[in-house]
N, C-alpha and C positions, 0 to 999 in steps of 0.2 A: 504494500500500500504506500509506504513512504517512498519507495523507488518510483512508483507511478506519479506521485505528487511532484517529485523532483524533476521527472521527465517533462511533466506538464508545464511546470514553471520555466524550465529551460526552453521548451518550445515557444511559450509566450514571449520570453526574453528575446529569442532569436527573431520571432515575428516582428516585434517592436523595433529591434535594431535594424532589421532589413527595411522596414517601412521608412525609417529615418536615416538610412545609410547615406553617406556623403556621395555626391556625384563625382564622376571622374572624367578626365579628358586626356587623350593621347595626341599631342601635337605632331604635325608633320616634320620632316627633316628641315633643319634651318633654325630651330629653336623658337621659343615663344616671343623673343624680342628681335624678330627678323625685320621689324619695321614695316611689315606687309601682311601677308595672309595669316600667319600664325598669330601675329600681334593683334589682329582684328579679333581672332578667336579669344585671345587672352582678355580683351576688353569686355567681352561677354561674360567671362568668368568673374572679372572684378565687379561688374555690375550686379551679378547674382550674389556675390559675397557681401557687398555693401548693403544690399537690400534685405538679405536674410540672415546675415551673420554666420552662415554655415561655411564649413571648410569644403574645399574642392581638392580632390587628389589629382595630381598632375604628373605627366611623364613626357619628356621631350626626346623624340627619336633622333638618334645619331645616324641610323641607317634603316632602310625599310624592313630588313630582316628582323628587327626588334618588335615590330608591330604586334604580331600574334601573341607573343609572350606578355607584352605589356597589357594588351586588352584582356587576356586570360587572367592575369594577376588581379586586375581590378574587379573583374566579374566574380572571381573566386572569393574576394573579400567582401562581396555584397554591395558594391557600388551601384547606384541607380540614379540616372542612366550612365552608361559608359559611352563617351562620345569620341569618335575617331575623326581627326581633321585631315582631309586630303584624299584624293582619288587613289593614291598609292596604298591606302590601307583597306581597300575594298576586298581584295582577295582574302586577307587575314580575317576580316570581320565576317565574310561569307562562310569561311570554315568554322569560325568560333560560335557564331550566333546559335546554330542548331544544338550545340552542346550545353547551352545555358538558356533553355526555352523560357524560363521565368524571369530572365534579366532583360531590361529595356536597354537597347543600344540605339545610337544615332551616328550617322556619318554625314560629313559635309563635303560636297563637290562630287558625289558619285551615288549611284543607286545600288543598294544591296537588297535584293528581293527575298526577304525573310520575314516571317510573321511577327518578329519582335524587334524589327529595325525600322527606324524613321530615317528617311533619306532626304537631305536638303540639297537641292540643286538650284542654280541661278540662271537667269536670262542675261548672261554676260553681254550678249550682243546689244541689248538695250542700253546698258550703261556705256558701252563702247561707241554707240551711235552718237551720244552726246559728246563724247571726247573728240570724235572725228569732226563733228560740227564745229566745236570750239577751235580745234586745231586749224581747220580750214579758214575760219574767220581771223585767226591770229597770224597765220603765216604771211610773210612778205616775199618769200622766194617762190611760193607755189609748190613747194615740195615738203612733205611731212613724212615722218618716220614711225616705225613700229618695231620694237624689240621684244620678242616673245621668249618664254622660257623653254620648257620641253615641248616638242612639236606633237601636240595631242589635240583632239577635237575641241576641247574647251578653249584652248588658245586660238585655234583657227576660227572658232565662233567669235571670239573677241576681235580678231583681225578683220573679219568680214563686216561686223557691225561698225567698226572704226572706218572702214572704207566707205560704207553706205552713208554714214553721217557726213563724212567729208564731201562726198559727191553730191549730197543734197544742197551744199552751199556752192560748190564749184565743180562742174562736170569735167573740167580739164585738169583738176588737181593731180599731182604726181604723188602716189603713196608708195614708199619703199619699205621693205620689211626684211627682218632676219629672225630666225629661230636659233636659240642658243645651243640646243642639243637634243638628243633623243632618249635621255634617261632623267630621273628625278634630280640628278646633280645639276641639271641645267637651271634649276631654281636657286642654286646656292653659290653662284660664281660671279660676284660683282666685278671682278677684274675683266672677265670676258664680256660682261655686259657693257662695261665702259669702252672696250675695244670695238664692239659692234656699233655703239652709238657714234664713236669717232668716225668710223667708216661711213656712216650715213650722213654725218655732218659734212664730210668731204664731198659727198655727192649732192649737197645743196639743202639738206633738211634743216629747217630752223625751228621745228617743233617735233619732239619725239616722245611717244608714249612708251612706257615700259609695262609689259604684262608678264613679268618674269620673277615674281617673288623677291627673294634676297638678291638675285642677280640684278634686278632692276635698280637697286641702290647705286650700282656702278653707272647705270644709264643716266640717272638723274644727276650724278656727280659730273659726268662728262658733259652733259648739256649745260650745267651751270658754269663749268670751267670755260666752255666755249661761248658763253654769253648768249645762248639760245634758250628756248623754253622746253622744259620737260613736262610730262603729265604722269602723275602717280596713279597707283591702283591699289585695291584691296583696303588699305588703311588711308587715313588722311595724311598725305605726305607733303602737303603744302609748306609746312614749317621746316622741312629738311633744308630747303634752299629758298628762303623767302624772296619773293620777287622774281624767281626763276622757275617756279612750278606753276604752270597755267591753271591747273586744277587737279583734283584727285577724284578718280572714279571708284567709289567705295563699293566693294562687295560686302554686304552686311553679314559677314560670318559671325560677328558679335551677336546680332539678333538671333541667328540660328542657334547658337550655343545657349544663349539666355533662354530662348523659347523651349529648348529641350529640357533644360534644368528645371524651369518653372513648371512644365507639364508634369514632370516626375514628382516635383514637390507638391503639386495640387492633385496628384493621383488622376491626371487626365491625359497621360501619355498614350498616344496611339501610333501604330506603325503606319507605313505608307510613304508616299512621295510628296514632299512640299516643294513647289516650284515658285521661286521668288524673283520677281522682276521689279521694274520701276513702280508699278501700281501696288505691288505687295510690300514695298519697303525693303526689297532685297538688294536694290542697286540705287545709288544716288551720286550726285556730283557735289563738290564742296566749294563754297565761296566763303572765305574768311579774311581776316586782316592780313594774311600773308600773300594773298593773290588778288585782293580787291582792286588794286590799280591796274591789273592785267586784263580784267574782264570788263569790257565796256557795257553800257546800258543796252546797246543793240545785241551784244553777245549774250548777255544775261536773258534778255527777252526771247531771243531765238532758242536758247537752251531750255528755258522754262516752257515755251510753246511746244517744243519737241517732246518734252517729258509728258505734257498733257496729251498730245496727239498719240504718242505710243501707248500711254496708259489707257486711253479710251478706245484704242483700236483703229484710229484714223490712219496712223502710220504703222505699217507692219515691217519689222526688222527681220531680215533673213536669218534663219538658224541653220547652220551647216550640219548640225548633228541630226536634225529631224527632216531637213528639206534638201539636203544634198549640197554639192559643191557651191562655193560662193560665186554668184553671177557677176560680181563687180571686179 
């Protein structure tokens, strides 16, 4: 009888601890202070912590091979939810989720089709359209550049939206682009990013967007050094080089992370795909004290009009992932 009571108490204790278990996050390669994609995720973590006072368990990948073990460790310790940042963790999460069917997982930037996984994906092309529009209005040379990270569909989607936005302003604009590589390391090489940006500057580009994670820091540095304009992505990067970053196109990874944590906290976590674009608050562009003098009233009005038109469906931005090769 005594043994049964102890077991019952232990079961209740486990149930309570599981219900109030700390959430966990596994950042992608590059670290949570990469100034870009991971740091946006970290902003969502901080917001959750400040509002709830709860701890969040964190792990920063040094290489993709660590993902499976990191996710498993958090799931084994009862974390709810366990959030994976980056497409490169999709395989690991796809393997792991079925072995922890009662654990809620989330992934940002890729879809994992499992009954206990919430997948957050973004309409990168919509934010990129705004970037291209602003770049086309800011350029004096008629040539703008794009430096991508790993050559994957997400980055190609971003490139196509950038082209479409630029062409909406100037049908004759010249858009040149480079991808950094074909492995995830392409997102963690700022030296190479700077080299690619310099190459584009020599070809006449006077506005260059980076869509390359940590590699993009080198792109923005090279642009600032050459006295041309850069465009940041993922996080607000306007302050990295005040007066030299035309704007930042934020992918609101912070909102996705915060949303997943809050859903688990409120016991309202559901699996499935969350698609976030301009209308859903998943993408936006930044105007602040660091770039205010670079964005004219005409530019601001054009960008805001485009946001409205895309959000209400008047303007359709091509998606290379679902609609095929970029027509621009």
